[in-house]
C-alpha positions as CSV (number, residue, x, y, z in Angstrom):
1,X,0.0,0.0,0.1
2,X,1.2,3.4,-0.6
3,X,0.3,6.3,1.8
4,X,1.2,9.9,2.6
5,X,2.4,10.8,5.9
6,X,2.6,14.2,7.3
7,X,4.6,15.2,10.1
8,X,4.5,18.7,11.7
9,X,5.5,20.4,15.1
10,X,8.2,22.4,16.7
11,X,11.7,21.7,15.3
12,X,14.0,19.9,17.7
13,X,16.8,17.5,17.3
14,X,15.7,13.8,16.4
15,X,12.7,14.3,14.4
16,X,13.7,12.6,11.2
17,X,15.5,9.8,13.1
18,X,12.5,9.0,15.4
19,X,10.1,9.0,12.2
20,X,12.4,7.1,9.8
21,X,13.6,4.6,12.7
22,X,9.9,3.6,13.7
23,X,9.1,3.1,10.0
24,X,12.2,1.1,9.4
25,X,11.5,-1.1,12.3
26,X,8.2,-2.0,10.5
27,X,9.6,-2.5,7.2
28,X,8.1,0.5,5.7
29,X,9.7,2.2,2.9
30,X,10.0,5.9,2.2
31,X,9.8,6.5,-1.4
32,X,9.6,10.2,-1.5
33,X,10.2,12.9,1.1
34,X,10.1,16.7,1.5
35,X,10.9,18.7,4.5
36,X,11.1,22.3,5.5
37,X,11.2,24.7,8.4
38,X,8.6,27.5,8.8
39,X,10.2,29.7,11.4
40,X,10.3,27.4,14.4
41,X,7.9,24.6,12.9
42,X,9.3,21.5,11.3
43,X,7.0,20.1,8.3
44,X,7.5,16.9,6.5
45,X,5.6,15.0,4.1
46,X,6.6,11.4,3.1
47,X,5.2,9.0,0.6
48,X,5.6,5.5,2.1
49,X,4.9,2.1,0.9
50,X,4.2,-1.0,2.9
51,X,2.4,-4.5,2.8
52,X,-0.9,-3.7,4.5
53,X,-1.5,-7.4,4.7
54,X,1.4,-7.7,7.3
55,X,1.0,-4.2,8.5
56,X,-2.5,-2.8,8.6
57,X,-2.8,1.0,8.1
58,X,-4.7,1.5,11.4
59,X,-1.8,-0.3,13.3
60,X,0.9,1.9,11.4
61,X,-1.4,5.0,12.4
62,X,-1.3,3.9,16.1
63,X,2.4,3.3,16.0
64,X,3.0,6.7,14.5
65,X,0.5,8.5,16.7
66,X,2.7,7.2,19.7
67,X,6.0,8.3,17.9
68,X,4.2,11.7,17.6
69,X,3.2,12.1,21.4
70,X,6.7,11.0,22.4
71,X,8.4,13.7,20.0
72,X,5.8,16.4,20.5
73,X,4.5,16.0,16.9
74,X,1.4,15.7,14.9
75,X,1.8,12.7,12.6
76,X,-1.1,11.7,10.2
77,X,-1.1,8.8,7.5
78,X,-3.7,8.7,4.6
79,X,-3.7,6.0,2.0
80,X,-2.5,7.5,-1.2
81,X,-5.7,6.3,-2.9
82,X,-7.8,8.3,-0.8
83,X,-5.3,11.3,-0.7
84,X,-5.6,11.3,-4.7
85,X,-9.3,11.0,-4.8
86,X,-9.9,13.9,-2.1
87,X,-7.7,16.2,-4.5
88,X,-9.4,15.2,-7.7
89,X,-12.8,16.7,-6.3
């Protein structure tokens, strides 16, 4: 499954390591990434690919919500198909 992940929050050391490490531990591949700082705010958008038969989207969302809480971030994940359909309207 392909999905789009957004990460936002106050900038601090270790954000990319925390997010990418949690994804790697679950065999989630990052296929594209864009990140920037907006003042003191960190923003990142990732395109990810994973086997949803092994790791259901809801389980990945739960895991990344926990990472977000630990790091003081807002992390959201949407199926790329839903993301595409939403933006075609």
